[in-house]
KOLDRENLUM-894476 format. One record per residue: residue number from 1; x, y, z of N, C-alpha, C in turn; residue in one letter. Coordinates in nm, 2 decimals, padded with zeros to 4 digits. Layout:
REM KOLDRENLUM-894476
num	n_c1	n_c2	n_c3	ca_c1	ca_c2	ca_c3	c_c1	c_c2	c_c3	residuo
NUM	X	Y	Z	X	Y	Z	X	Y	Z	A
...
REM end
This chain:
REM KOLDRENLUM-894476
num	n_c1	n_c2	n_c3	ca_c1	ca_c2	ca_c3	c_c1	c_c2	c_c3	residuo
1	00.08	-00.12	00.00	00.00	00.00	00.00	00.09	00.13	00.00	X
2	00.05	00.22	-00.08	00.12	00.35	-00.08	00.10	00.43	00.04	X
3	00.20	00.50	00.09	00.18	00.59	00.21	00.21	00.73	00.16	X
4	00.11	00.81	00.16	00.13	00.95	00.12	00.17	01.04	00.24	X
5	00.28	01.12	00.21	00.33	01.21	00.31	00.32	01.35	00.26	X
6	00.33	01.45	00.36	00.32	01.59	00.33	00.42	01.64	00.23	X
7	00.54	01.58	00.23	00.65	01.63	00.15	00.65	01.57	00.01	X
8	00.55	01.49	-00.02	00.54	01.43	-00.16	00.50	01.54	-00.26	X
9	00.54	01.52	-00.38	00.51	01.62	-00.49	00.37	01.58	-00.54	X
10	00.28	01.67	-00.56	00.15	01.65	-00.61	00.15	01.56	-00.74	X
11	00.23	01.60	-00.83	00.23	01.52	-00.96	00.27	01.38	-00.94	X
12	00.36	01.35	-00.84	00.40	01.22	-00.82	00.28	01.13	-00.76	X
13	00.20	01.19	-00.68	00.08	01.12	-00.63	-00.02	01.09	-00.74	X
14	-00.03	01.19	-00.83	-00.12	01.18	-00.94	-00.07	01.07	-01.04	X
15	00.06	01.06	-01.05	00.11	00.95	-01.13	00.09	00.81	-01.07	X
16	00.09	00.81	-00.94	00.07	00.68	-00.87	-00.07	00.63	-00.90	X
17	-00.17	00.72	-00.90	-00.31	00.69	-00.93	-00.38	00.81	-00.97	X
18	-00.43	00.82	-01.10	-00.50	00.94	-01.14	-00.63	00.96	-01.07	X
19	-00.68	00.85	-01.01	-00.81	00.86	-00.94	-00.80	00.95	-00.81	X
20	-00.68	00.99	-00.78	-00.66	01.08	-00.66	-00.70	01.23	-00.70	X
21	-00.71	01.26	-00.83	-00.74	01.39	-00.87	-00.87	01.45	-00.80	X
22	-00.98	01.37	-00.79	-01.10	01.43	-00.73	-01.08	01.46	-00.58	X
23	-00.99	01.38	-00.52	-00.96	01.41	-00.37	-00.89	01.54	-00.36	X
24	-00.79	01.57	-00.44	-00.72	01.70	-00.44	-00.82	01.81	-00.47	X
25	-00.90	01.79	-00.57	-01.00	01.89	-00.60	-01.10	01.92	-00.49	X
26	-01.15	01.81	-00.43	-01.24	01.83	-00.32	-01.19	01.91	-00.20	X
27	-01.05	01.90	-00.19	-00.99	01.98	-00.08	-00.95	02.12	-00.13	X
28	-00.98	02.16	-00.25	-00.95	02.29	-00.29	-00.83	02.31	-00.38	X
29	-00.77	02.20	-00.42	-00.65	02.21	-00.52	-00.70	02.18	-00.66	X
30	-00.75	02.28	-00.73	-00.81	02.26	-00.86	-00.71	02.27	-00.98	X
31	-00.60	02.32	-00.96	-00.50	02.34	-01.07	-00.40	02.23	-01.07	X
32	-00.44	02.11	-01.09	-00.35	02.00	-01.08	-00.26	01.99	-01.20	X
33	-00.30	02.05	-01.31	-00.22	02.05	-01.43	-00.12	02.17	-01.44	X
34	-00.12	02.26	-01.34	-00.04	02.38	-01.35	00.11	02.33	-01.32	X
35	00.20	02.41	-01.37	00.34	02.37	-01.36	00.39	02.36	-01.21	X
36	00.32	02.43	-01.12	00.36	02.42	-00.98	00.33	02.28	-00.92	X
37	00.23	02.21	-00.98	00.20	02.08	-00.92	00.31	01.98	-00.95	X
38	00.40	02.00	-01.04	00.51	01.91	-01.07	00.63	01.94	-00.98	X
39	00.62	02.05	-00.91	00.74	02.08	-00.82	00.70	02.11	-00.68	X
40	00.57	02.12	-00.65	00.52	02.17	-00.52	00.48	02.05	-00.44	X
41	00.52	02.05	-00.31	00.48	01.94	-00.22	00.34	01.96	-00.18	X
42	00.28	01.86	-00.13	00.14	01.87	-00.09	00.13	01.97	00.03	X
43	00.22	01.97	00.12	00.22	02.07	00.23	00.23	02.21	00.18	X
44	00.32	02.23	00.08	00.34	02.37	00.03	00.21	02.42	-00.04	X
45	00.15	02.33	-00.12	00.03	02.37	-00.19	-00.09	02.40	-00.09	X
46	-00.10	02.31	00.01	-00.20	02.34	00.11	-00.18	02.47	00.19	X
47	-00.05	02.50	00.22	-00.02	02.63	00.29	-00.06	02.74	00.20	X
48	-00.02	02.74	00.07	-00.05	02.85	-00.02	-00.20	02.87	-00.03	X
49	-00.27	02.76	-00.04	-00.42	02.77	-00.06	-00.50	02.78	00.07	X
50	-00.43	02.78	00.19	-00.50	02.79	00.32	-00.58	02.67	00.35	X
51	-00.53	02.55	00.32	-00.60	02.43	00.33	-00.54	02.34	00.45	X
52	-00.62	02.25	00.50	-00.57	02.16	00.60	-00.50	02.04	00.53	X
53	-00.37	02.04	00.55	-00.29	01.94	00.49	-00.31	01.80	00.55	X
54	-00.34	01.80	00.68	-00.37	01.68	00.75	-00.49	01.61	00.70	X
55	-00.60	01.68	00.67	-00.72	01.62	00.62	-00.70	01.57	00.48	X
56	-00.62	01.64	00.40	-00.60	01.59	00.26	-00.51	01.47	00.27	X
57	-00.41	01.46	00.35	-00.32	01.34	00.36	-00.41	01.23	00.41	X
58	-00.49	01.25	00.51	-00.57	01.14	00.56	-00.66	01.08	00.45	X
59	-00.73	01.17	00.37	-00.81	01.12	00.26	-00.74	01.05	00.16	X
60	-00.62	01.10	00.12	-00.54	01.03	00.02	-00.49	00.89	00.07	X
61	-00.45	00.88	00.20	-00.41	00.75	00.25	-00.53	00.66	00.27	X
62	-00.64	00.71	00.30	-00.76	00.63	00.31	-00.80	00.57	00.17	X
63	-00.78	00.65	00.07	-00.81	00.61	-00.07	-00.72	00.49	-00.11	X
64	-00.59	00.51	-00.08	-00.49	00.40	-00.11	-00.51	00.28	-00.03	X
65	-00.55	00.29	00.10	-00.58	00.18	00.19	-00.70	00.10	00.13	X
66	-00.80	00.17	00.09	-00.92	00.10	00.03	-00.88	00.02	-00.10	X
67	-00.80	00.08	-00.18	-00.76	00.02	-00.30	-00.68	-00.11	-00.28	X
68	-00.61	-00.11	-00.16	-00.52	-00.22	-00.13	-00.60	-00.34	-00.06	X
69	-00.72	-00.32	-00.03	-00.80	-00.42	00.04	-00.84	-00.53	-00.06	X
REM end
């Protein structure tokens, strides 16, 4: 099972599974195709957008946990 951390790059997580895109979008990260997503960590993006990084990480890890069942 994949373990998502705050320091991971958004584009890397999307490459792991494109089905994570709706999770990012639900948390307010709508510009997944912008150049910053290929260089920006999840924590940095959450900070810039004023989002809860912990809630996003929890949802991403829950998604991967369910896929691994």
